[in-house]
C-alpha positions in Angstrom: 21.4 -1.9 13.3 20.7 1.1 11.0 17.4 2.8 11.4 14.7 3.2 8.7 11.9 5.7 9.4 8.6 4.0 8.5 5.7 6.4 8.3 2.4 4.6 8.7 4.2 1.7 10.3 1.2 0.9 12.5 -1.0 0.3 9.4 -1.5 -2.8 7.3 1.4 -2.5 4.8 3.7 -0.6 7.1 3.5 -3.1 9.9 4.5 -5.9 7.5 7.3 -3.7 6.1 8.6 -3.3 9.7 8.7 -7.1 10.2 10.7 -7.6 7.0 13.0 -4.7 7.7 13.9 -6.2 11.1 14.6 -9.5 9.5 16.9 -7.8 6.9 19.0 -6.2 9.6 17.4 -2.8 10.1 15.6 -1.2 13.0 12.3 0.1 11.8 11.1 3.3 13.6 7.4 3.7 13.2 6.1 7.2 12.9 2.3 7.2 13.0 -0.5 9.3 14.4 -2.6 6.1 15.0 -5.6 7.6 13.2 -6.0 4.5 11.1 -3.1 2.4 12.5 -2.8 0.3 15.6 -0.2 0.5 18.4 -0.5 -3.3 18.8 0.9 -3.7 15.3 4.2 -2.0 16.2 6.2 -5.1 17.2 9.6 -4.8 15.5 11.0 -1.4 16.6 10.1 1.8 18.4 6.9 3.7 18.0 7.0 7.5 17.7 3.5 8.9 17.7 3.1 12.1 15.8 1.6 13.8 12.8 3.4 14.4 9.5 2.4 18.0 9.5 4.2 18.6 12.8 7.6 19.6 11.5 9.2 20.0 15.0 8.2 16.4 15.9 9.7 15.1 12.7 12.9 17.1 13.2 13.2 15.6 16.7 12.7 12.0 15.4 15.2 12.5 12.6 17.8 13.9 15.0 17.5 11.1 17.6 17.5 8.1 15.2 19.5 9.4 12.2 17.7 7.0 9.8 19.5 5.8 6.6 16.2 5.9 4.7 12.6 6.9 4.9 9.8 4.4 3.9 6.7 6.4 3.4 3.3 4.7 3.7 1.2 7.1 5.7 -1.8 8.4 3.7 -5.5 8.3 3.4 -6.4 5.8 0.7 -10.2 5.2 0.4 -11.4 5.9 -3.2 -15.0 6.5 -2.2 -14.0 9.0 0.5 -11.5 10.7 -1.9 -14.4 11.3 -4.3 -16.5 12.9 -1.6 -13.8 14.8 0.3 -11.0 15.6 -2.1 -9.7 18.4 0.2 -9.0 15.9 2.9 -6.8 13.9 0.6 -4.9 16.9 -0.8 -4.3 18.3 2.7 -3.3 15.1 4.4 -1.4 13.2 1.7 0.3 16.1 -0.1 0.9 18.6 2.7 2.0 15.9 5.1 4.4 14.3 2.5 5.9 17.7 1.7 6.6 18.4 5.4 8.2 14.9 5.7 10.3 15.4 2.6 11.5 18.8 3.8 12.4 17.3 7.2 14.3 14.4 5.6 16.3 16.8 3.4 17.1 19.1 6.4 18.3 16.0 8.3 20.5 14.8 5.4 18.4 11.6 5.0 18.4 11.5 1.2 17.1 8.0 0.5 13.3 7.9 0.2 11.1 4.9 -0.6 7.6 6.0 -1.5 4.4 4.0 -1.5 2.5 5.2 -4.6 -0.3 3.5 -6.4 -1.5 2.2 -9.8 -4.5 4.6 -9.2 -2.2 7.3 -10.7 -2.9 5.6 -14.1 -6.7 6.0 -13.9 -8.9 3.9 -16.1 -7.2 2.9 -19.4 -9.4 0.2 -20.8 -7.5 -2.7 -22.4 -4.1 -1.3 -21.6 -1.6 -3.4 -19.6 0.1 -0.8 -17.5 3.8 -0.2 -17.2 5.9 2.6 -15.7 5.7 4.7 -18.9 1.9 4.5 -19.2 0.2 7.9 -19.0 -0.9 9.0 -15.6 -4.6 10.0 -15.5 -6.0 9.6 -12.0 -9.7 9.4 -11.5 -9.9 10.7 -7.9 -8.1 12.7 -5.3 -6.3 9.7 -3.9 -4.5 8.9 -7.1 -4.0 12.5 -7.9 -2.4 13.2 -4.5 0.0 10.3 -5.0 1.0 11.6 -8.4 1.6 15.0 -6.9 3.9 13.6 -4.3 5.9 11.8 -7.1 6.3 15.2 -8.7 7.5 16.7 -5.4 10.1 14.0 -5.1 11.4 14.8 -8.6 11.7 18.5 -7.7 13.6 17.8 -4.5 16.0 15.5 -6.3 16.8 18.4 -8.7 17.2 20.9 -5.8 18.6 18.8 -3.0 19.8 15.5 -4.4 17.0 13.5 -2.7 17.0 10.0 -4.3 13.7 8.1 -4.4 12.4 4.7 -5.3 8.7 5.0 -6.1 6.5 1.9 -6.1 3.2 2.1 -7.9 1.4 -1.0 -6.7 -1.8 -2.8 -7.5 -4.2 -4.3 -5.0 -2.5 -5.6 -1.9 -3.9 -8.6 -0.2 -3.0 -11.4 2.2 -1.3 -11.2 5.6 1.8 -12.3 7.4 1.8 -16.1 7.2 2.9 -16.3 10.9 -0.1 -14.1 11.8 2.0 -11.7 13.9 0.5 -8.8 12.0 -2.3 -8.6 9.5 -5.0 -6.5 7.8 -7.4 -4.8 10.2 -9.1 -1.5 9.2 -11.9 0.4 10.8 -13.9 0.9 8.7 -13.0 -1.9 6.5 -13.0 -1.2 2.7 -10.9 -3.9 1.1 -12.5 -6.8 -0.8 -10.9 -9.8 0.8 -11.4 -8.9 4.5 -14.9 -7.7 3.8 -15.6 -11.0 2.2 -14.2 -13.0 5.1 -16.3 -10.9 7.5 -19.4 -11.8 5.5 -18.4 -15.5 5.5 -18.2 -15.4 9.3 -21.4 -13.4 9.8 -19.7 -10.3 11.0 -21.6 -8.3 8.4 -24.8 -9.1 6.6 -23.3 -9.6 3.1 -20.5 -8.4 0.9 -21.6 -5.7 -1.6 -20.4 -6.1 -5.1 -20.2 -2.6 -6.6 -21.4 -3.0 -10.1 -21.9 -6.0 -12.4 -22.2 -4.1 -15.7 -18.6 -3.4 -16.4 -17.2 -4.4 -19.8 -15.4 -7.5 -18.4 -16.1 -11.2 -19.0 -18.3 -11.4 -15.9 -19.3 -7.8 -15.5 -17.2 -7.1 -12.3 -14.0 -5.0 -12.0 -10.7 -6.7 -12.6 -7.6 -6.1 -10.4 -4.1 -7.3 -10.2 -3.5 -8.6 -6.6 -0.1 -8.8 -4.9 0.6 -10.5 -1.6 1.6 -8.0 1.1 4.7 -9.9 2.0 5.9 -9.8 -1.6 5.2 -6.1 -1.7 7.2 -5.3 1.4 10.1 -7.5 0.2 10.3 -5.0 -2.8 10.4 -2.1 -0.4 13.4 -3.5 1.4 15.1 -4.1 -2.0 14.3 -0.4 -2.7 16.2 0.7 0.5 19.2 -1.4 -0.6 19.0 0.0 -4.1 19.3 3.5 -2.7 22.0 2.6 -0.2 24.0 1.1 -3.1 24.0 4.6 -4.7 21.7 3.8 -7.5 19.5 6.5 -9.0 15.9 7.4 -8.5 13.5 4.9 -10.2 9.8 4.0 -10.5 8.6 0.4 -10.3 5.2 -1.1 -10.8 4.5 -4.0 -8.4 2.0 -6.5 -9.7 1.8 -10.0 -11.0 0.5 -9.2 -14.5 -2.6 -11.3 -13.8 -6.0 -9.8 -13.1 -8.9 -11.3 -11.1 -12.5 -10.1 -11.2 -14.5 -9.6 -8.0 -16.5 -12.7 -8.9 -13.4 -14.8 -9.3 -12.1 -13.7 -5.9 -15.5 -14.7 -4.4 -15.2 -18.1 -6.0 -11.7 -18.7 -4.8 -12.7 -17.6 -1.2 -15.5 -20.2 -1.3 -12.9 -22.9 -2.3 -10.4 -21.9 0.4 -12.8 -21.5 3.3 -15.3 -24.2 2.2 -18.0 -21.7 3.0 -20.6 -19.8 1.0 -19.9 -16.1 0.5 -23.1 -14.1 1.1 -23.1 -11.1 -1.3 -25.5 -8.6 -2.8 -25.2 -6.4 -5.9 -24.8 -2.7 -5.5 -24.3 0.2 -7.9 -21.0 1.2 -9.3 -18.8 3.4 -7.1 -17.5 6.6 -8.5 -13.8 6.6 -9.2 -13.5 2.9 -9.8 -11.5 1.8 -12.8 -12.7 -1.1 -15.0 -9.4 -2.9 -15.0 -6.0 -2.3 -13.5 -3.3 -4.9 -14.3 0.5 -4.5 -14.3 2.4 -5.2 -17.5 5.8 -4.4 -16.0 8.9 -6.7 -15.5 11.2 -3.8 -14.5 11.1 -4.7 -10.8 12.2 -8.3 -11.6 14.8 -7.2 -14.1 16.4 -4.4 -12.1 15.6 -5.1 -8.4 15.6 -8.8 -8.6 12.1 -8.9 -7.2 10.0 -12.0 -7.7 6.5 -12.5 -6.1 6.6 -15.7 -4.1 3.2 -15.8 -2.4 1.0 -13.8 -4.9 -1.4 -16.5 -5.9 -5.0 -15.9 -5.1 -5.1 -19.2 -3.1 -2.1 -18.1 -0.9 -3.4 -14.6 -0.4 -6.8 -15.8 0.8 -5.4 -18.6 2.9 -3.0 -16.2 4.7 -5.8 -13.6 5.2 -8.2 -16.3 6.5 -5.6 -17.4 9.0 -5.1 -13.9 10.3 -8.8 -13.3 10.2 -9.4 -16.2 12.5 -6.5 -15.7 14.9 -5.5 -12.0 14.8 -6.8 -8.7 15.9 -5.7 -5.4 17.4 -7.0 -3.6 20.4 -5.8 -0.2 19.4 
């Protein structure tokens, strides 16, 4: 089976991508330094432990596996931390990605699927975002991802590197079979934090701000199921293998949910109360981020199948009760 190099394949989204790649007839090769990922999550192909800034290590992995494509997830991604420590994000996300891109080009691997983010758009109140919306990131996380998009454009002009860039919205849910799931330390994502609070693993969920200009005062986000998301990434690999050109796709459902609405749905799914407290706004948080794009459906043939709030919370709850990683 042809190999695909998956950076960050021991993390939340990357591990799900490896499962779907395997089912699609590829062998995923995980490249991960395990700083935020888990060796236990690497179940569908080999693990190569290493750092993206180690060019010699990358060159060795490219030479041994000769991947047909790179799927690049590895990055720091916490908005609050990005506001406090922007240098960490520029150094890790941008410098590491540049080293990876240079290594891929040197190895002749010219198909590159990149995990970008809707955070590149910043906060555009009342705007439903598509791929042509202006990019105005509010923090070093979004800015670093936008910079990597620019690097990919430059390397296409200079070396013929083709890329599919996915700017996606809030990812949620877990593998319905609970082989892999969402497990961060520290945890920063709304749904697992909420499930922790329901089970008493933390005192209460903190809702950051209830004075936003939204119907219930809390932030609104477009949520997409992780399995739908990684299906799109496999379609991105096939797009490039078919010789199609570089393209940017938003991945979202076009429907936004407020924090309070997610809490309400969790109460319904789990049949338990959600303990929460109100905290101040976090710097760098946008009011509303919702996709208005149908390009992925029209061109890639991608259709979300599990991206209802009910299914995302049910799958996350199943993993939360049955799954964990030891490290």
